[in-house]
C-alpha positions in Angstrom: 115.2 113.5 107.0 117.2 110.7 105.3 115.9 108.2 108.0 112.3 109.2 107.2 112.8 109.2 103.4 114.3 105.7 103.5 111.4 104.4 105.6 108.8 106.0 103.4 110.3 104.7 100.2 111.0 101.3 101.6 107.9 100.7 103.6 108.1 97.0 102.9 110.7 97.0 105.7 107.8 96.5 108.2 107.9 92.8 107.5 111.3 92.7 109.3 110.5 94.6 112.4 109.8 93.4 115.9 106.1 93.0 116.7 104.4 95.6 119.0 100.9 94.2 118.9 100.6 94.4 122.7 100.0 98.1 122.2 96.8 99.3 120.6 96.7 101.7 117.6 95.3 104.4 119.8 98.1 104.0 122.4 100.8 104.2 119.7 99.3 107.4 118.2 99.0 109.0 121.6 102.6 108.0 122.5 104.2 109.2 119.2 102.2 112.3 118.1 103.2 115.6 119.7 100.6 117.2 121.9 99.2 120.7 121.4 99.8 123.6 121.9 102.4 123.5 119.1 105.3 125.9 118.8 104.2 127.7 115.6 103.7 131.2 114.3 100.9 133.2 115.8 97.4 133.2 114.2 97.8 136.6 112.6 101.1 135.6 110.9 99.6 132.3 109.6 96.5 134.1 108.2 98.5 136.8 106.5 100.9 134.3 104.8 98.0 132.1 103.8 96.1 135.0 102.1 99.2 136.3 100.3 100.2 132.8 99.0 103.4 132.6 100.9 102.3 129.5 102.8 101.4 127.8 99.5 104.8 128.7 98.1 106.6 127.3 101.2 104.6 124.1 100.9 105.4 123.5 97.2 109.1 124.3 97.8 109.2 121.7 100.7 107.4 119.1 98.5 110.0 119.6 95.7 112.8 119.1 98.3 111.3 115.9 99.7 110.8 114.5 96.2 114.4 115.3 95.4 115.6 113.4 98.5 113.4 110.4 97.6 114.8 110.3 94.1 118.3 110.1 95.5 117.4 106.9 97.3 115.0 105.1 95.0 113.9 104.8 91.4 110.3 105.4 90.5 107.6 108.0 89.9 106.7 110.1 93.0 104.3 112.8 93.9 104.7 114.7 97.2 102.1 117.0 98.9 102.9 119.2 101.9 100.7 121.1 104.2 102.5 123.8 106.2 101.2 126.2 108.9 103.1 129.2 107.4 106.2 130.1 105.5 107.7 131.2 108.9 107.2 127.7 110.3 108.3 125.9 107.1 111.6 127.7 107.2 112.0 126.3 110.7 111.2 122.8 109.6 107.6 122.8 111.0 104.7 121.3 109.0 101.2 120.1 109.5 101.6 116.9 107.4 102.7 115.5 104.1 102.0 112.6 101.9 104.0 110.6 99.3 102.6 108.6 96.4 105.0 106.3 94.5 104.7 104.1 91.5 107.0 101.5 89.9 109.5 101.8 92.8 112.9 100.1 92.9 115.0 100.2 96.0 118.0 97.9 96.7 116.7 95.5 94.1 113.3 95.1 95.7 110.3 96.2 93.6 107.1 97.9 94.8 104.2 98.6 92.5 102.4 101.3 94.4 102.9 103.1 97.7 100.9 105.7 99.5 102.0 107.1 102.8 100.7 110.0 104.8 101.8 111.5 108.2 98.9 111.5 110.7 100.2 113.6 113.5 99.2 117.3 113.4 102.7 118.6 114.0 106.0 117.6 112.3 109.3 119.2 113.1 112.7 118.7 111.5 116.1 120.3 112.3 117.0 121.7 108.9 120.4 122.8 110.1 121.7 119.3 110.5 123.2 117.3 107.7 121.4 115.0 107.2 118.3 116.7 108.5 117.0 115.2 111.8 113.5 114.5 113.1 112.9 116.6 116.2 109.4 115.2 117.1 108.0 111.7 117.0 105.9 111.0 113.9 103.2 108.5 112.8 102.6 107.4 109.2 99.7 105.5 107.7 100.5 103.6 104.5 99.3 101.3 101.8 101.6 99.2 99.7 100.8 97.2 96.6 103.1 94.6 95.1 102.1 93.1 91.8 102.8 89.5 90.7 105.1 90.9 88.1 107.1 93.1 90.5 107.4 90.3 93.1 108.8 88.0 90.4 111.3 90.7 89.4 112.6 90.7 93.0 113.0 86.9 92.9 115.2 87.2 89.8 117.6 89.6 91.3 121.2 88.4 92.1 120.6 89.1 95.8 117.7 86.7 96.0 119.3 84.1 93.8 122.4 84.0 96.0 120.2 83.9 99.0 118.6 80.6 97.9 121.8 78.7 97.0 123.6 76.3 99.3 121.2 76.3 102.2 121.7 73.4 104.5 118.8 71.6 105.9 119.1 69.2 108.9 116.0 67.1 108.5 116.3 63.4 108.2 117.0 62.1 104.6 117.5 65.6 103.2 120.8 67.4 104.0 121.1 69.9 101.2 118.8 71.9 98.9 119.5 74.1 95.9 116.6 76.2 94.7 116.4 77.7 91.2 113.9 79.5 89.0 111.7 80.7 91.8 108.3 82.2 90.8 105.1 83.4 92.4 101.6 83.5 91.1 98.8 85.6 92.8 95.9 84.0 90.9 92.5 83.4 92.6 93.5 85.6 95.6 96.1 83.0 96.6 99.9 83.1 97.1 101.4 80.4 94.9 105.1 79.8 95.3 107.0 77.5 92.9 110.7 76.6 92.6 112.9 73.9 91.0 114.8 72.0 93.6 118.0 69.9 93.5 119.2 67.8 96.4 122.2 65.6 97.2 119.8 62.7 97.6 117.2 62.0 94.9 116.3 63.5 91.6 115.5 67.1 90.9 111.9 68.1 91.4 109.6 71.1 91.3 108.1 72.2 94.6 104.9 74.2 94.9 103.0 75.8 97.8 99.6 77.5 97.6 98.5 79.6 100.6 96.5 82.5 101.9 98.0 85.6 103.6 97.0 86.8 107.1 98.3 89.0 109.9 99.3 87.2 113.1 101.3 88.7 116.0 101.8 91.8 113.9 103.5 89.8 111.1 102.3 88.6 107.7 102.2 84.8 107.6 101.0 82.1 105.3 97.9 80.1 106.2 95.9 77.2 104.8 99.0 75.8 103.0 98.6 73.3 100.2 101.8 71.4 99.2 102.7 69.7 96.0 105.7 68.6 93.9 106.4 66.9 90.6 108.4 63.7 90.4 108.5 63.4 94.1 106.3 63.3 97.1 107.4 65.7 99.8 106.0 65.8 103.3 104.0 68.8 104.3 106.1 69.4 107.4 109.3 69.5 105.3 107.8 71.7 102.6 106.6 74.2 105.2 110.1 74.4 106.7 111.6 75.0 103.3 109.0 77.7 102.4 109.9 79.5 105.7 113.5 79.7 104.4 112.9 80.5 100.7 109.7 82.4 100.8 110.3 85.9 99.2 108.5 87.6 102.1 111.0 86.0 104.5 113.8 87.1 102.3 112.6 90.7 102.4 112.3 90.5 106.2 116.0 89.6 106.4 117.1 92.1 103.8 115.4 95.0 105.6 116.1 94.2 109.2 118.7 97.0 109.6 116.0 99.6 109.9 114.2 100.1 113.2 110.9 101.7 114.1 107.5 100.5 115.5 104.9 99.2 113.2 101.3 98.2 113.2 99.9 96.0 110.5 96.2 96.5 109.9 95.3 94.4 106.9 96.8 92.2 104.1 95.0 90.7 101.1 95.6 89.5 97.6 93.4 91.2 95.0 93.7 91.7 91.3 97.0 89.9 91.2 98.5 92.2 93.8 99.5 91.9 97.5 97.9 94.9 99.3 99.2 95.8 102.8 97.9 98.6 105.0 99.3 99.7 108.3 101.1 102.4 110.3 104.7 103.2 111.1 105.8 105.1 114.2 109.2 106.9 114.3 110.9 108.4 117.3 113.3 111.3 117.3 116.4 111.1 115.2 
């Protein structure tokens, strides 16, 4: 369960994962979702427990426990909904599906404005006897993540990101060392606008700026249609693109979250109402 909870709360990890775009969405769902018939209580038991309210009680109890586990791993406001086949099945760790909605999420100094994630397989099975609880059947999750300009800039101000941008060596001709400070992002006009103050061992300090669009390529989110600019200094587009690849906050998150492993499928990314909105699916194997 802990593996699942971490992935749900920290769905932004998908930036860091290996691409699996060779497989279609249908193939991934077919590969990961358990096939019927499912090992669940008989129809009579399920109907009886549904009519007497036992099934609803089991589902609400499970939702509270999942929410409790999420709160152990992340700050934020969360709502969890669970659909179970019956109380008998729920006690055995068997469910139809469940969803998690989160707002104002903070996890390891990365900030997420809004998250919605829902399991899409028709049968989920955990081993409740294990500590931590283990996933006994593969599982697929559809998700939507929203990251506001404000929350993205909060991530950029964390000590982790600040230390990440200090003392990076660059081997290009005429420039051997960069120090970035005061990084900030604007999401105006449906564009990704990254700005940072830059010091070098050669030349005066200057402010670098890159404006771009976001797109999905090879199952990764990348920047496209880049426009480069700087104050007090002209910087070549090729060099600025190289630097952006190093200091871009999306790249930073990729490196920070690389420790988690599962298959992902990115479906869409856009900037709207000063938010980055990402939709996709995550596919988990057994624990």
